[in-house]
C-alpha positions in Angstrom: -9.0 -33.8 -27.0 -9.5 -31.9 -23.7 -8.2 -28.5 -22.9 -7.4 -28.0 -19.2 -8.0 -24.7 -17.5 -7.5 -23.2 -14.0 -10.8 -22.4 -12.5 -10.9 -21.0 -8.9 -13.5 -22.7 -6.7 -15.5 -19.5 -6.5 -15.9 -19.5 -10.3 -16.6 -23.2 -10.9 -20.3 -22.6 -11.5 -19.5 -20.1 -14.2 -17.1 -22.5 -16.0 -19.6 -25.3 -15.7 -22.4 -23.2 -17.2 -20.1 -22.6 -20.2 -19.6 -26.4 -20.6 -16.5 -27.1 -18.6 -16.2 -30.5 -17.0 -14.4 -31.7 -13.8 -11.7 -34.3 -14.2 -11.7 -36.1 -10.8 -8.5 -38.0 -11.5 -6.4 -34.9 -12.3 -8.6 -32.7 -10.0 -8.8 -30.1 -12.7 -11.4 -28.4 -14.9 -11.3 -28.9 -18.7 -13.0 -27.9 -21.8 -14.3 -31.0 -23.6 -13.6 -31.8 -27.3 -16.1 -29.9 -29.5 -16.6 -27.0 -27.1 -15.1 -23.7 -28.1 -12.3 -22.7 -25.8 -12.5 -18.9 -26.4 -15.2 -18.3 -23.7 -12.8 -19.9 -21.2 -10.0 -17.5 -21.9 -10.0 -15.9 -18.4 -9.1 -19.3 -17.0 -6.2 -20.1 -19.4 -2.8 -20.3 -17.8 0.2 -18.9 -19.4 3.5 -20.9 -19.4 5.0 -18.1 -17.2 2.3 -18.4 -14.6 2.7 -22.2 -14.4 6.5 -21.9 -13.9 6.0 -19.2 -11.2 3.7 -21.4 -9.2 6.0 -24.3 -9.3 3.4 -26.5 -10.8 5.1 -26.9 -14.1 3.1 -29.3 -16.3 1.3 -31.0 -13.4 -2.2 -30.5 -12.3 -4.3 -27.8 -14.0 -2.8 -26.7 -17.3 -4.0 -25.1 -20.4 -2.7 -27.6 -22.9 -4.3 -30.2 -25.0 -4.1 -33.8 -23.7 -2.7 -36.3 -26.2 -0.2 -33.8 -27.8 2.8 -35.5 -26.2 5.4 -33.9 -24.1 
């Protein structure tokens, strides 16, 4: 199960060094299954910030894939 995170372009190398991967289809960074998510906390997105940006549940999100809607 992947955990999607919001990583600004300027911080992509930091996220990659911690083990994040790029999902080209969704154009978003994610933490792969088996990698601890805590080191990526600075890139988690709150539900409030998602609604304020108008992105809702599209694009980069900090939710586990496969959990349903």
